[in-house]
C-alpha positions as a printed Julia matrix, in Angstrom:
117×3 Matrix{Float64}:
 -21.65   5.43  25.78
 -25.11   6.66  26.72
 -25.61   9.97  28.48
 -22.19  10.62  30.03
 -22.12  13.44  32.53
 -21.02  16.91  31.36
 -17.85  16.81  33.49
 -16.72  13.62  31.73
 -17.42  15.14  28.3
 -15.41  18.24  29.25
 -12.5   16.16  30.56
 -12.33  14.01  27.4
 -12.61  17.14  25.2
  -9.35  18.32  26.78
  -7.58  15.37  25.08
  -8.39  16.84  21.65
  -5.59  18.55  19.75
  -5.58  22.35  20.09
  -4.79  24.23  16.9
  -3.5   27.82  16.8
  -6.05  28.94  14.22
  -9.13  27.92  16.19
 -10.63  28.73  19.59
  -9.99  25.59  21.7
 -13.21  26.14  23.64
 -15.1   25.35  20.42
 -12.7   23.55  18.04
 -10.29  20.63  18.44
  -8.88  17.89  16.25
  -9.04  14.19  16.98
  -6.14  11.73  16.58
  -6.89  11.5   12.85
  -6.73  15.27  12.44
 -10.5   15.64  11.89
 -12.1   18.82  13.16
 -14.65  18.52  15.96
 -16.87  21.26  17.37
 -17.48  21.13  21.13
 -21.19  21.91  20.82
 -21.67  19.0   18.4
 -20.95  16.21  20.9
 -23.09  13.16  20.18
 -24.27  14.41  16.79
 -23.95  12.55  13.5
 -25.85  15.09  11.41
 -22.95  17.55  11.2
 -19.45  17.44   9.67
 -18.0   18.26  13.12
 -19.87  15.82  15.37
 -17.85  13.76  17.81
 -18.0   10.98  20.38
 -16.12   9.48  23.32
 -14.07   6.47  22.24
 -12.43   4.0   24.66
  -8.8    3.06  24.14
  -9.47  -0.21  25.98
 -13.08  -1.46  25.7
 -12.7   -3.32  29.01
 -11.15  -0.29  30.72
 -12.84   2.35  32.85
 -15.2    4.91  31.38
 -13.15   7.84  32.58
 -10.78  10.37  30.99
  -7.76   8.09  31.39
  -9.29   5.63  28.91
 -11.49   7.82  26.7
 -10.55  10.09  23.8
 -12.56  12.43  21.59
 -13.05  11.22  18.02
 -14.98  12.58  15.06
 -18.16  10.49  14.84
 -16.88   8.66  11.72
 -13.44   7.93  13.19
 -12.57   5.57  16.0
  -9.87   3.66  17.83
  -8.75   0.11  17.02
  -7.67  -1.4   20.36
  -6.31  -4.56  18.71
  -3.78  -2.55  16.68
  -3.56   0.3   19.21
  -4.11   3.04  16.64
  -6.85   5.31  15.28
  -9.2    4.23  12.47
  -9.41   7.28  10.25
 -12.23   7.89   7.78
 -12.24  11.69   8.09
  -9.4   14.21   8.44
  -8.9   17.96   8.14
  -8.99  19.33   4.6
  -6.18  21.74   3.71
  -6.55  21.33  -0.04
  -5.29  24.43  -1.82
  -4.14  26.12   1.39
  -0.49  27.22   1.63
   1.39  25.72   4.6
   1.72  29.08   6.36
  -2.02  29.87   6.07
  -4.99  28.78   8.17
  -8.37  27.5    6.99
 -11.27  29.1    8.8
 -13.85  27.95   9.25
 -12.31  24.47   9.48
 -13.29  21.82   7.0
 -12.97  18.04   6.87
 -12.61  15.59   4.02
 -13.76  12.02   3.6
 -10.66   9.81   3.33
 -12.67   6.88   1.91
 -13.26   8.85  -1.32
  -9.59   8.37  -2.16
 -10.43   4.75  -2.85
 -13.74   5.17  -4.69
 -13.78   3.86  -8.22
 -11.19   1.2   -7.52
 -12.07  -2.45  -7.95
 -13.28  -4.05  -4.77
 -14.07  -0.81  -2.95
């Protein structure tokens, strides 16, 4: 989607998952659990960049049909579920602790080194 208006970006941002450890004005998670930073909308040169993703490609370009996704993640309308390539990284962090600043991990690395990958 090219150049959506700021009100639309704000409305879609509200669909992101709020986490207790991070200021929701700046940090949210997408449906895959990947961290996104509000100021990084439209950027692919940062680990926290994000985009607007339609749930139904033929549907309206409004907040009822759009969700925020990390720039490497997306939504598969045929299977009606997220396509996850990046998620939050909690490696080495006890369940009761928070990671700040947030960090993400590349899920595709789990499969590197396997035949056919």
